C-alpha positions as CSV (number, residue, x, y, z in Angstrom):
1,M,-31.0,-67.0,-98.9
2,V,-34.0,-65.1,-97.5
3,D,-35.5,-62.5,-99.9
4,I,-35.8,-59.4,-97.6
5,V,-37.7,-56.5,-99.0
6,K,-36.7,-53.1,-97.7
7,I,-39.3,-50.3,-98.0
8,T,-36.6,-47.7,-98.4
9,D,-35.3,-49.4,-101.6
10,Y,-38.5,-48.1,-103.2
11,M,-38.6,-44.6,-101.7
12,S,-36.7,-41.4,-102.2
13,E,-36.8,-38.1,-100.4
14,D,-38.7,-36.3,-103.2
15,L,-41.6,-38.8,-102.6
16,I,-42.1,-37.7,-99.0
17,K,-44.3,-34.8,-98.0
18,L,-44.6,-33.9,-94.3
19,N,-47.3,-31.2,-94.7
20,L,-50.2,-32.7,-96.7
21,E,-52.8,-30.0,-97.0
22,S,-56.0,-31.7,-98.1
23,K,-58.7,-32.4,-95.5
24,T,-60.7,-35.0,-97.3
25,K,-60.0,-38.6,-98.4
26,D,-60.4,-37.7,-102.1
27,G,-58.1,-34.6,-101.7
28,I,-55.5,-36.7,-99.9
29,L,-55.6,-39.4,-102.7
30,N,-55.1,-36.6,-105.2
31,E,-52.2,-35.0,-103.3
32,L,-50.6,-38.4,-102.8
33,S,-51.0,-39.1,-106.6
34,E,-49.2,-35.8,-107.3
35,L,-46.4,-36.9,-105.0
36,M,-46.1,-40.2,-106.8
37,I,-45.6,-38.7,-110.2
38,K,-42.3,-37.2,-109.0
39,S,-41.0,-40.7,-109.7
40,S,-40.0,-41.7,-113.2
41,N,-41.6,-45.0,-112.4
42,I,-45.1,-43.5,-112.4
43,K,-46.6,-42.5,-115.8
44,D,-49.3,-40.0,-114.9
45,K,-51.3,-38.6,-112.0
46,N,-54.7,-39.5,-113.3
47,T,-53.9,-43.2,-113.8
48,I,-52.5,-43.5,-110.3
49,K,-55.4,-41.5,-108.7
50,K,-57.9,-43.7,-110.5
51,A,-56.2,-46.9,-109.4
52,L,-55.9,-45.7,-105.8
53,T,-59.6,-44.6,-105.8
54,E,-60.8,-47.9,-107.3
55,R,-58.8,-49.8,-104.6
56,E,-60.4,-47.7,-101.9
57,E,-63.8,-48.5,-103.3
58,L,-63.1,-52.2,-102.5
59,G,-62.4,-51.3,-98.9
60,S,-60.6,-48.6,-97.0
61,T,-56.9,-48.8,-96.7
62,G,-57.2,-46.9,-93.4
63,I,-56.0,-49.7,-91.1
64,G,-56.3,-47.9,-87.8
65,K,-54.2,-46.0,-85.3
66,G,-54.0,-43.0,-87.6
67,I,-52.4,-45.0,-90.5
68,A,-53.6,-45.6,-94.1
69,I,-51.8,-47.5,-96.8
70,P,-53.4,-46.6,-100.1
71,H,-52.0,-48.9,-102.7
72,A,-52.7,-50.2,-106.2
73,K,-51.5,-52.4,-109.0
74,T,-51.7,-50.4,-112.2
75,S,-50.5,-50.1,-115.7
76,G,-49.5,-46.6,-114.6
77,A,-46.5,-47.9,-112.7
78,S,-43.4,-49.3,-114.4
79,K,-41.7,-50.3,-111.1
80,L,-42.9,-50.5,-107.5
81,T,-42.8,-47.1,-106.0
82,V,-43.5,-46.0,-102.4
83,A,-44.3,-42.5,-101.2
84,F,-45.1,-41.2,-97.7
85,G,-47.1,-38.3,-96.3
86,I,-48.1,-36.8,-93.0
87,S,-51.0,-34.4,-92.4
88,E,-51.4,-32.3,-89.3
89,H,-55.1,-32.9,-89.7
90,K,-56.9,-36.1,-88.9
91,I,-58.5,-37.2,-92.2
92,D,-61.7,-39.2,-92.3
93,F,-60.5,-42.2,-94.3
94,D,-63.2,-44.7,-93.3
95,S,-60.6,-46.5,-91.1
96,I,-61.5,-49.8,-89.5
97,D,-61.2,-48.1,-86.1
98,E,-63.3,-45.2,-87.2
99,E,-60.5,-42.8,-86.2
100,G,-58.9,-40.1,-88.4
101,V,-55.7,-40.8,-90.4
102,N,-52.7,-38.5,-90.5
103,I,-49.8,-40.9,-91.6
104,F,-49.9,-42.3,-95.2
105,F,-47.8,-44.8,-96.9
106,V,-48.8,-45.0,-100.6
107,F,-47.5,-47.3,-103.2
108,A,-48.1,-48.5,-106.7
109,S,-46.7,-51.3,-108.7
110,P,-47.1,-52.9,-112.2
111,I,-50.1,-55.2,-112.4
112,E,-47.8,-58.2,-113.0
113,D,-45.6,-57.5,-109.9
114,S,-47.8,-59.2,-107.3
115,K,-45.0,-60.9,-105.3
116,I,-43.0,-57.8,-104.4
117,Y,-46.2,-55.8,-104.0
118,L,-47.5,-58.1,-101.3
119,K,-44.1,-58.2,-99.6
120,V,-44.0,-54.4,-99.4
121,L,-47.6,-54.3,-98.1
122,A,-46.8,-56.9,-95.4
123,R,-43.5,-55.1,-94.5
124,I,-45.2,-51.8,-94.0
125,S,-48.1,-53.4,-92.1
126,R,-45.6,-55.1,-89.7
127,L,-43.6,-52.0,-89.0
128,I,-46.5,-49.7,-88.2
129,R,-47.8,-52.0,-85.5
130,S,-45.2,-50.5,-83.3
131,E,-46.5,-47.4,-81.4
132,S,-43.0,-46.1,-80.9
133,F,-42.3,-46.3,-84.7
134,R,-45.5,-44.5,-85.5
135,N,-44.5,-41.8,-83.0
136,K,-41.0,-41.5,-84.5
137,L,-42.5,-41.1,-88.0
138,A,-45.0,-38.5,-86.8
139,N,-42.1,-36.5,-85.3
140,C,-39.8,-36.5,-88.4
141,K,-38.9,-33.0,-89.4
142,D,-37.7,-33.6,-93.0
143,P,-37.7,-36.3,-95.7
144,S,-34.2,-37.6,-94.9
145,S,-35.3,-38.3,-91.3
146,V,-38.3,-40.3,-92.5
147,I,-36.0,-42.5,-94.7
148,R,-33.6,-42.8,-91.7
149,C,-36.4,-43.7,-89.3
150,I,-37.8,-46.4,-91.6
151,D,-34.4,-47.8,-92.4
152,E,-33.5,-48.0,-88.7
153,E,-36.8,-49.8,-88.0
154,E,-36.3,-52.3,-90.8
155,K,-33.0,-53.3,-89.2
156,I,-34.6,-54.4,-86.0
């Protein structure tokens, strides 16, 4: 049997924010860290922020086309957790295409959980290649529509 990883299995509506307010990379990482601690799987904001920042120092997770996927393996996560945010501003995220970012998938997992971590990263990366999917995400009006949008795309 094929081991299919579904992004929505690791998300919840309270981990989605459609009006990120920060206008800097550091501010966005802080805001996304605050979002992540709404999950009981995440121990504290500072540990997550530090892990995300350290990962960004290795190379930007701004992958182009307005998307960034900040992610980290950390002792601050007891289980893989995915959050999602959208900003009305284009944030300078040192993206590979040098364009601003306004759609953020962020996730953290325990250090020892490499297999599922890599599968989620690959799954998100595959889904966001689709321009129509990116447009649908950008037009979601509430957290439940984000979950629905991702879920529908994962079935394709």
